[in-house]
ChimeraX commands (.cxc) that place a marker at each C-alpha (Angstrom):
marker #1 position -44.42,-60.56,67.81 radius 0.5
marker #1 position -40.78,-60.69,67.26 radius 0.5
marker #1 position -39.68,-57.35,65.92 radius 0.5
marker #1 position -36.67,-59.00,64.33 radius 0.5
marker #1 position -38.96,-61.03,62.11 radius 0.5
marker #1 position -40.85,-57.97,61.02 radius 0.5
marker #1 position -38.36,-55.14,60.51 radius 0.5
marker #1 position -39.61,-51.60,60.08 radius 0.5
marker #1 position -40.20,-50.64,56.39 radius 0.5
marker #1 position -37.12,-49.05,54.90 radius 0.5
marker #1 position -36.98,-45.29,54.39 radius 0.5
marker #1 position -36.73,-43.77,50.90 radius 0.5
marker #1 position -33.58,-44.88,49.14 radius 0.5
marker #1 position -30.67,-42.49,49.60 radius 0.5
marker #1 position -29.52,-40.60,46.45 radius 0.5
marker #1 position -26.50,-42.00,44.68 radius 0.5
marker #1 position -23.21,-40.80,46.05 radius 0.5
marker #1 position -22.08,-37.41,44.68 radius 0.5
marker #1 position -19.20,-37.64,42.30 radius 0.5
marker #1 position -17.00,-34.59,42.85 radius 0.5
marker #1 position -15.11,-35.39,39.67 radius 0.5
marker #1 position -18.07,-34.09,37.67 radius 0.5
marker #1 position -17.24,-30.55,38.81 radius 0.5
marker #1 position -13.55,-30.75,38.03 radius 0.5
marker #1 position -12.13,-29.34,34.81 radius 0.5
marker #1 position -11.55,-31.86,32.05 radius 0.5
marker #1 position -8.23,-33.66,32.29 radius 0.5
marker #1 position -5.36,-32.55,30.15 radius 0.5
marker #1 position -5.73,-35.53,27.85 radius 0.5
marker #1 position -9.34,-34.62,27.02 radius 0.5
marker #1 position -9.38,-31.97,24.24 radius 0.5
marker #1 position -11.69,-29.01,24.65 radius 0.5
marker #1 position -13.60,-28.19,21.48 radius 0.5
marker #1 position -13.50,-24.55,20.31 radius 0.5
marker #1 position -15.35,-23.20,17.31 radius 0.5
marker #1 position -12.73,-21.29,15.36 radius 0.5
marker #1 position -12.87,-19.71,11.95 radius 0.5
marker #1 position -10.54,-21.60,9.60 radius 0.5
marker #1 position -7.47,-19.62,8.55 radius 0.5
marker #1 position -8.05,-17.75,5.33 radius 0.5
marker #1 position -11.84,-18.00,5.51 radius 0.5
marker #1 position -12.24,-14.22,5.64 radius 0.5
marker #1 position -10.01,-13.66,2.63 radius 0.5
marker #1 position -11.78,-16.42,0.70 radius 0.5
marker #1 position -15.16,-14.87,1.52 radius 0.5
marker #1 position -13.89,-11.50,0.37 radius 0.5
marker #1 position -12.76,-12.99,-2.94 radius 0.5
marker #1 position -16.23,-14.49,-3.45 radius 0.5
marker #1 position -17.81,-11.11,-2.70 radius 0.5
marker #1 position -15.53,-9.33,-5.16 radius 0.5
marker #1 position -16.19,-11.99,-7.80 radius 0.5
marker #1 position -19.94,-11.39,-7.47 radius 0.5
marker #1 position -19.48,-7.62,-7.80 radius 0.5
marker #1 position -17.12,-8.16,-10.72 radius 0.5
marker #1 position -19.70,-10.21,-12.62 radius 0.5
marker #1 position -22.33,-7.51,-12.06 radius 0.5
marker #1 position -19.95,-4.84,-13.31 radius 0.5
marker #1 position -18.81,-6.91,-16.32 radius 0.5
marker #1 position -22.41,-7.55,-17.36 radius 0.5
marker #1 position -23.21,-3.83,-17.04 radius 0.5
marker #1 position -20.22,-2.79,-19.15 radius 0.5
marker #1 position -20.99,-5.41,-21.80 radius 0.5
marker #1 position -24.57,-4.17,-22.02 radius 0.5
marker #1 position -23.35,-0.59,-22.42 radius 0.5
marker #1 position -20.94,-1.51,-25.22 radius 0.5
marker #1 position -23.58,-3.49,-27.12 radius 0.5
marker #1 position -26.15,-0.69,-26.91 radius 0.5
marker #1 position -23.58,2.00,-27.74 radius 0.5
marker #1 position -22.40,0.18,-30.87 radius 0.5
marker #1 position -25.90,-0.81,-31.99 radius 0.5
marker #1 position -27.28,2.71,-31.74 radius 0.5
marker #1 position -24.58,4.16,-33.98 radius 0.5
marker #1 position -25.86,2.17,-36.97 radius 0.5
marker #1 position -28.46,3.33,-39.46 radius 0.5
marker #1 position -31.48,1.08,-39.83 radius 0.5
marker #1 position -33.57,0.37,-42.91 radius 0.5
marker #1 position -37.31,-0.16,-42.71 radius 0.5
marker #1 position -37.89,-3.55,-44.39 radius 0.5
marker #1 position -41.26,-2.45,-45.78 radius 0.5
marker #1 position -40.75,1.12,-46.96 radius 0.5
marker #1 position -36.98,0.83,-47.43 radius 0.5
marker #1 position -36.73,4.11,-45.56 radius 0.5
marker #1 position -33.40,4.76,-43.87 radius 0.5
marker #1 position -33.72,5.40,-40.15 radius 0.5
marker #1 position -30.99,7.60,-38.76 radius 0.5
marker #1 position -28.71,6.30,-36.02 radius 0.5
marker #1 position -29.97,6.92,-32.49 radius 0.5
marker #1 position -26.52,7.91,-31.19 radius 0.5
marker #1 position -23.55,9.79,-32.63 radius 0.5
marker #1 position -20.58,7.84,-34.06 radius 0.5
marker #1 position -18.02,6.30,-31.76 radius 0.5
marker #1 position -15.33,8.67,-30.59 radius 0.5
marker #1 position -17.41,11.83,-30.83 radius 0.5
marker #1 position -18.27,12.10,-27.13 radius 0.5
marker #1 position -15.34,13.49,-25.16 radius 0.5
marker #1 position -14.74,12.73,-21.49 radius 0.5
marker #1 position -14.48,15.59,-19.00 radius 0.5
marker #1 position -10.99,16.47,-17.80 radius 0.5
marker #1 position -12.00,15.64,-14.23 radius 0.5
marker #1 position -12.29,11.95,-15.12 radius 0.5
marker #1 position -8.67,11.93,-16.29 radius 0.5
marker #1 position -7.52,13.62,-13.08 radius 0.5
marker #1 position -9.62,11.34,-10.86 radius 0.5
marker #1 position -8.02,8.32,-12.53 radius 0.5
marker #1 position -4.61,9.48,-11.30 radius 0.5
marker #1 position -6.09,10.10,-7.85 radius 0.5
marker #1 position -7.53,6.61,-7.45 radius 0.5
marker #1 position -4.30,5.02,-8.69 radius 0.5
marker #1 position -2.43,6.99,-6.03 radius 0.5
marker #1 position -4.93,5.97,-3.35 radius 0.5
marker #1 position -4.54,2.31,-4.27 radius 0.5
marker #1 position -0.78,2.67,-3.82 radius 0.5
marker #1 position -1.10,4.37,-0.42 radius 0.5
marker #1 position -3.54,1.68,0.74 radius 0.5
marker #1 position -1.02,-0.97,-0.24 radius 0.5
marker #1 position 1.64,0.85,1.79 radius 0.5
marker #1 position -0.69,0.98,4.80 radius 0.5
marker #1 position -1.17,-2.79,4.69 radius 0.5
marker #1 position 2.56,-3.42,4.33 radius 0.5
marker #1 position 3.37,-1.21,7.32 radius 0.5
marker #1 position 0.85,-2.79,9.68 radius 0.5
marker #1 position 2.30,-6.20,8.78 radius 0.5
marker #1 position 5.71,-4.89,9.86 radius 0.5
marker #1 position 4.29,-3.29,13.03 radius 0.5
marker #1 position 5.12,0.22,11.89 radius 0.5
marker #1 position 2.08,1.77,13.50 radius 0.5
marker #1 position 2.85,5.45,12.84 radius 0.5
marker #1 position 3.45,4.92,9.11 radius 0.5
marker #1 position 0.47,2.58,8.92 radius 0.5
marker #1 position -1.87,5.24,10.30 radius 0.5
marker #1 position -0.37,7.99,8.17 radius 0.5
marker #1 position -0.84,6.01,4.96 radius 0.5
marker #1 position -4.42,5.24,5.94 radius 0.5
marker #1 position -5.11,8.94,6.45 radius 0.5
marker #1 position -3.49,9.68,3.08 radius 0.5
marker #1 position -5.71,7.08,1.42 radius 0.5
marker #1 position -8.81,8.54,3.05 radius 0.5
marker #1 position -7.88,12.05,1.86 radius 0.5
marker #1 position -7.33,10.80,-1.69 radius 0.5
marker #1 position -10.65,8.95,-1.55 radius 0.5
marker #1 position -12.38,12.18,-0.56 radius 0.5
marker #1 position -10.64,14.00,-3.39 radius 0.5
marker #1 position -11.72,11.29,-5.81 radius 0.5
marker #1 position -15.33,11.74,-4.71 radius 0.5
marker #1 position -15.04,15.51,-4.96 radius 0.5
marker #1 position -13.71,15.37,-8.54 radius 0.5
marker #1 position -15.86,12.50,-9.78 radius 0.5
marker #1 position -19.23,13.95,-8.77 radius 0.5
marker #1 position -19.27,16.97,-11.12 radius 0.5
marker #1 position -17.37,15.08,-13.82 radius 0.5
marker #1 position -19.89,12.25,-14.00 radius 0.5
marker #1 position -22.72,14.78,-13.95 radius 0.5
marker #1 position -21.04,16.50,-16.90 radius 0.5
marker #1 position -20.77,13.13,-18.66 radius 0.5
marker #1 position -24.51,12.57,-18.31 radius 0.5
marker #1 position -25.25,16.07,-19.57 radius 0.5
marker #1 position -22.96,15.49,-22.56 radius 0.5
marker #1 position -24.82,12.31,-23.50 radius 0.5
marker #1 position -28.11,14.14,-23.15 radius 0.5
marker #1 position -27.06,17.05,-25.35 radius 0.5
marker #1 position -25.64,14.67,-27.95 radius 0.5
marker #1 position -29.08,13.12,-28.33 radius 0.5
marker #1 position -27.84,9.60,-27.67 radius 0.5
marker #1 position -31.32,8.26,-27.11 radius 0.5
marker #1 position -33.15,7.37,-23.93 radius 0.5
marker #1 position -31.84,3.81,-23.84 radius 0.5
marker #1 position -28.17,4.74,-23.95 radius 0.5
marker #1 position -28.60,7.70,-21.62 radius 0.5
marker #1 position -30.41,5.49,-19.15 radius 0.5
marker #1 position -27.64,2.91,-19.29 radius 0.5
marker #1 position -24.98,5.56,-18.68 radius 0.5
marker #1 position -26.99,6.77,-15.70 radius 0.5
marker #1 position -27.17,3.17,-14.43 radius 0.5
marker #1 position -23.38,2.81,-14.74 radius 0.5
marker #1 position -22.86,6.05,-12.82 radius 0.5
marker #1 position -25.15,4.85,-10.00 radius 0.5
marker #1 position -23.41,1.45,-9.80 radius 0.5
marker #1 position -20.03,3.16,-9.71 radius 0.5
marker #1 position -21.19,5.56,-6.99 radius 0.5
marker #1 position -22.48,2.71,-4.83 radius 0.5
marker #1 position -19.18,0.84,-5.25 radius 0.5
marker #1 position -17.30,3.95,-4.21 radius 0.5
marker #1 position -19.45,4.68,-1.16 radius 0.5
marker #1 position -19.17,1.01,-0.20 radius 0.5
marker #1 position -15.39,1.46,-0.06 radius 0.5
marker #1 position -15.09,4.90,1.54 radius 0.5
marker #1 position -17.24,4.07,4.60 radius 0.5
marker #1 position -15.25,0.93,5.63 radius 0.5
marker #1 position -12.02,2.83,4.92 radius 0.5
marker #1 position -13.08,5.57,7.32 radius 0.5
marker #1 position -14.00,2.99,9.98 radius 0.5
marker #1 position -10.67,1.17,9.60 radius 0.5
marker #1 position -8.78,4.47,9.80 radius 0.5
marker #1 position -10.58,5.38,13.01 radius 0.5
marker #1 position -9.97,1.96,14.55 radius 0.5
marker #1 position -6.31,2.11,13.55 radius 0.5
marker #1 position -5.88,5.31,15.58 radius 0.5
marker #1 position -7.47,3.48,18.53 radius 0.5
marker #1 position -4.82,0.77,18.32 radius 0.5
marker #1 position -7.12,-1.97,17.04 radius 0.5
marker #1 position -4.64,-3.55,14.61 radius 0.5
marker #1 position -1.18,-5.02,14.76 radius 0.5
marker #1 position 1.01,-7.33,12.70 radius 0.5
marker #1 position -1.00,-10.39,13.82 radius 0.5
marker #1 position -4.56,-9.03,13.83 radius 0.5
marker #1 position -5.33,-6.76,10.87 radius 0.5
marker #1 position -8.00,-8.64,8.92 radius 0.5
marker #1 position -10.24,-5.60,8.27 radius 0.5
marker #1 position -7.27,-3.69,6.87 radius 0.5
marker #1 position -6.59,-6.48,4.40 radius 0.5
marker #1 position -10.25,-6.70,3.36 radius 0.5
marker #1 position -10.47,-2.95,2.74 radius 0.5
marker #1 position -7.22,-3.10,0.77 radius 0.5
marker #1 position -8.61,-5.88,-1.42 radius 0.5
marker #1 position -11.80,-3.94,-2.04 radius 0.5
marker #1 position -9.92,-0.73,-2.80 radius 0.5
marker #1 position -7.75,-2.45,-5.40 radius 0.5
marker #1 position -10.93,-3.92,-6.89 radius 0.5
marker #1 position -12.47,-0.45,-7.02 radius 0.5
marker #1 position -9.34,0.82,-8.75 radius 0.5
marker #1 position -9.56,-1.91,-11.39 radius 0.5
marker #1 position -13.29,-1.31,-11.91 radius 0.5
marker #1 position -12.77,2.37,-12.57 radius 0.5
marker #1 position -9.84,1.78,-14.94 radius 0.5
marker #1 position -11.98,-0.61,-17.02 radius 0.5
marker #1 position -14.97,1.72,-16.94 radius 0.5
marker #1 position -12.85,4.71,-17.89 radius 0.5
marker #1 position -11.21,2.79,-20.72 radius 0.5
marker #1 position -14.55,1.62,-22.14 radius 0.5
marker #1 position -16.02,5.13,-21.99 radius 0.5
marker #1 position -12.89,6.49,-23.64 radius 0.5
marker #1 position -12.97,3.99,-26.52 radius 0.5
marker #1 position -16.71,4.16,-27.14 radius 0.5
marker #1 position -17.25,7.86,-26.37 radius 0.5
marker link #1:1,2 radius 0.2
marker link #1:2,3 radius 0.2
marker link #1:3,4 radius 0.2
marker link #1:4,5 radius 0.2
marker link #1:5,6 radius 0.2
marker link #1:6,7 radius 0.2
marker link #1:7,8 radius 0.2
marker link #1:8,9 radius 0.2
marker link #1:9,10 radius 0.2
marker link #1:10,11 radius 0.2
marker link #1:11,12 radius 0.2
marker link #1:12,13 radius 0.2
marker link #1:13,14 radius 0.2
marker link #1:14,15 radius 0.2
marker link #1:15,16 radius 0.2
marker link #1:16,17 radius 0.2
marker link #1:17,18 radius 0.2
marker link #1:18,19 radius 0.2
marker link #1:19,20 radius 0.2
marker link #1:20,21 radius 0.2
marker link #1:21,22 radius 0.2
marker link #1:22,23 radius 0.2
marker link #1:23,24 radius 0.2
marker link #1:24,25 radius 0.2
marker link #1:25,26 radius 0.2
marker link #1:26,27 radius 0.2
marker link #1:27,28 radius 0.2
marker link #1:28,29 radius 0.2
marker link #1:29,30 radius 0.2
marker link #1:30,31 radius 0.2
marker link #1:31,32 radius 0.2
marker link #1:32,33 radius 0.2
marker link #1:33,34 radius 0.2
marker link #1:34,35 radius 0.2
marker link #1:35,36 radius 0.2
marker link #1:36,37 radius 0.2
marker link #1:37,38 radius 0.2
marker link #1:38,39 radius 0.2
marker link #1:39,40 radius 0.2
marker link #1:40,41 radius 0.2
marker link #1:41,42 radius 0.2
marker link #1:42,43 radius 0.2
marker link #1:43,44 radius 0.2
marker link #1:44,45 radius 0.2
marker link #1:45,46 radius 0.2
marker link #1:46,47 radius 0.2
marker link #1:47,48 radius 0.2
marker link #1:48,49 radius 0.2
marker link #1:49,50 radius 0.2
marker link #1:50,51 radius 0.2
marker link #1:51,52 radius 0.2
marker link #1:52,53 radius 0.2
marker link #1:53,54 radius 0.2
marker link #1:54,55 radius 0.2
marker link #1:55,56 radius 0.2
marker link #1:56,57 radius 0.2
marker link #1:57,58 radius 0.2
marker link #1:58,59 radius 0.2
marker link #1:59,60 radius 0.2
marker link #1:60,61 radius 0.2
marker link #1:61,62 radius 0.2
marker link #1:62,63 radius 0.2
marker link #1:63,64 radius 0.2
marker link #1:64,65 radius 0.2
marker link #1:65,66 radius 0.2
marker link #1:66,67 radius 0.2
marker link #1:67,68 radius 0.2
marker link #1:68,69 radius 0.2
marker link #1:69,70 radius 0.2
marker link #1:70,71 radius 0.2
marker link #1:71,72 radius 0.2
marker link #1:72,73 radius 0.2
marker link #1:73,74 radius 0.2
marker link #1:74,75 radius 0.2
marker link #1:75,76 radius 0.2
marker link #1:76,77 radius 0.2
marker link #1:77,78 radius 0.2
marker link #1:78,79 radius 0.2
marker link #1:79,80 radius 0.2
marker link #1:80,81 radius 0.2
marker link #1:81,82 radius 0.2
marker link #1:82,83 radius 0.2
marker link #1:83,84 radius 0.2
marker link #1:84,85 radius 0.2
marker link #1:85,86 radius 0.2
marker link #1:86,87 radius 0.2
marker link #1:87,88 radius 0.2
marker link #1:88,89 radius 0.2
marker link #1:89,90 radius 0.2
marker link #1:90,91 radius 0.2
marker link #1:91,92 radius 0.2
marker link #1:92,93 radius 0.2
marker link #1:93,94 radius 0.2
marker link #1:94,95 radius 0.2
marker link #1:95,96 radius 0.2
marker link #1:96,97 radius 0.2
marker link #1:97,98 radius 0.2
marker link #1:98,99 radius 0.2
marker link #1:99,100 radius 0.2
marker link #1:100,101 radius 0.2
marker link #1:101,102 radius 0.2
marker link #1:102,103 radius 0.2
marker link #1:103,104 radius 0.2
marker link #1:104,105 radius 0.2
marker link #1:105,106 radius 0.2
marker link #1:106,107 radius 0.2
marker link #1:107,108 radius 0.2
marker link #1:108,109 radius 0.2
marker link #1:109,110 radius 0.2
marker link #1:110,111 radius 0.2
marker link #1:111,112 radius 0.2
marker link #1:112,113 radius 0.2
marker link #1:113,114 radius 0.2
marker link #1:114,115 radius 0.2
marker link #1:115,116 radius 0.2
marker link #1:116,117 radius 0.2
marker link #1:117,118 radius 0.2
marker link #1:118,119 radius 0.2
marker link #1:119,120 radius 0.2
marker link #1:120,121 radius 0.2
marker link #1:121,122 radius 0.2
marker link #1:122,123 radius 0.2
marker link #1:123,124 radius 0.2
marker link #1:124,125 radius 0.2
marker link #1:125,126 radius 0.2
marker link #1:126,127 radius 0.2
marker link #1:127,128 radius 0.2
marker link #1:128,129 radius 0.2
marker link #1:129,130 radius 0.2
marker link #1:130,131 radius 0.2
marker link #1:131,132 radius 0.2
marker link #1:132,133 radius 0.2
marker link #1:133,134 radius 0.2
marker link #1:134,135 radius 0.2
marker link #1:135,136 radius 0.2
marker link #1:136,137 radius 0.2
marker link #1:137,138 radius 0.2
marker link #1:138,139 radius 0.2
marker link #1:139,140 radius 0.2
marker link #1:140,141 radius 0.2
marker link #1:141,142 radius 0.2
marker link #1:142,143 radius 0.2
marker link #1:143,144 radius 0.2
marker link #1:144,145 radius 0.2
marker link #1:145,146 radius 0.2
marker link #1:146,147 radius 0.2
marker link #1:147,148 radius 0.2
marker link #1:148,149 radius 0.2
marker link #1:149,150 radius 0.2
marker link #1:150,151 radius 0.2
marker link #1:151,152 radius 0.2
marker link #1:152,153 radius 0.2
marker link #1:153,154 radius 0.2
marker link #1:154,155 radius 0.2
marker link #1:155,156 radius 0.2
marker link #1:156,157 radius 0.2
marker link #1:157,158 radius 0.2
marker link #1:158,159 radius 0.2
marker link #1:159,160 radius 0.2
marker link #1:160,161 radius 0.2
marker link #1:161,162 radius 0.2
marker link #1:162,163 radius 0.2
marker link #1:163,164 radius 0.2
marker link #1:164,165 radius 0.2
marker link #1:165,166 radius 0.2
marker link #1:166,167 radius 0.2
marker link #1:167,168 radius 0.2
marker link #1:168,169 radius 0.2
marker link #1:169,170 radius 0.2
marker link #1:170,171 radius 0.2
marker link #1:171,172 radius 0.2
marker link #1:172,173 radius 0.2
marker link #1:173,174 radius 0.2
marker link #1:174,175 radius 0.2
marker link #1:175,176 radius 0.2
marker link #1:176,177 radius 0.2
marker link #1:177,178 radius 0.2
marker link #1:178,179 radius 0.2
marker link #1:179,180 radius 0.2
marker link #1:180,181 radius 0.2
marker link #1:181,182 radius 0.2
marker link #1:182,183 radius 0.2
marker link #1:183,184 radius 0.2
marker link #1:184,185 radius 0.2
marker link #1:185,186 radius 0.2
marker link #1:186,187 radius 0.2
marker link #1:187,188 radius 0.2
marker link #1:188,189 radius 0.2
marker link #1:189,190 radius 0.2
marker link #1:190,191 radius 0.2
marker link #1:191,192 radius 0.2
marker link #1:192,193 radius 0.2
marker link #1:193,194 radius 0.2
marker link #1:194,195 radius 0.2
marker link #1:195,196 radius 0.2
marker link #1:196,197 radius 0.2
marker link #1:197,198 radius 0.2
marker link #1:198,199 radius 0.2
marker link #1:199,200 radius 0.2
marker link #1:200,201 radius 0.2
marker link #1:201,202 radius 0.2
marker link #1:202,203 radius 0.2
marker link #1:203,204 radius 0.2
marker link #1:204,205 radius 0.2
marker link #1:205,206 radius 0.2
marker link #1:206,207 radius 0.2
marker link #1:207,208 radius 0.2
marker link #1:208,209 radius 0.2
marker link #1:209,210 radius 0.2
marker link #1:210,211 radius 0.2
marker link #1:211,212 radius 0.2
marker link #1:212,213 radius 0.2
marker link #1:213,214 radius 0.2
marker link #1:214,215 radius 0.2
marker link #1:215,216 radius 0.2
marker link #1:216,217 radius 0.2
marker link #1:217,218 radius 0.2
marker link #1:218,219 radius 0.2
marker link #1:219,220 radius 0.2
marker link #1:220,221 radius 0.2
marker link #1:221,222 radius 0.2
marker link #1:222,223 radius 0.2
marker link #1:223,224 radius 0.2
marker link #1:224,225 radius 0.2
marker link #1:225,226 radius 0.2
marker link #1:226,227 radius 0.2
marker link #1:227,228 radius 0.2
marker link #1:228,229 radius 0.2
marker link #1:229,230 radius 0.2
marker link #1:230,231 radius 0.2
marker link #1:231,232 radius 0.2
marker link #1:232,233 radius 0.2
marker link #1:233,234 radius 0.2
view
């Protein structure tokens, strides 16, 4: 037989030619997609967080005011016409401990020093930035030190005044909420202060400093409102 008429069966097909261009970096005209956080997203998220806390606090204070006012009124039994004495003393008869007045000045001062810390890191004044952070942390510790016995005294005063279990329980709830808000600010403040001394922030990258500053101003406002309500309805 003629071998030319019957060629040998072909071998397996060769793989397609290797395209070296597949291993090259993308050309300059092909954009590379990066997942980046939009500018201002952190601040916007912080505002949402503070708004949620603010609504919780506002509802708590409104509940306290309603119960405090309601329990100062005498009630009349509709059947026997018997007058039921008020469950709480009249408004203005419960006096706030002096420590609460002093702690109000302390937290106002700490809010001011925190503001100065933020302003100095924005201007790349690292030494002043760290010093103001330390000052804020010291004032925060002083605020805690003064508030703890003062709020305990406030609870004891409500108990001795026979304000009723409902009102006393609500005051205790307000104290717990306030304490959690305060602890939730002191811990991040301590972390930011430590990181600042490690050189973690500058005029371009200082997001955590701004978030703590926002929260600390919020904490300041919360205490001023709470103190004012307690003062007016004491």
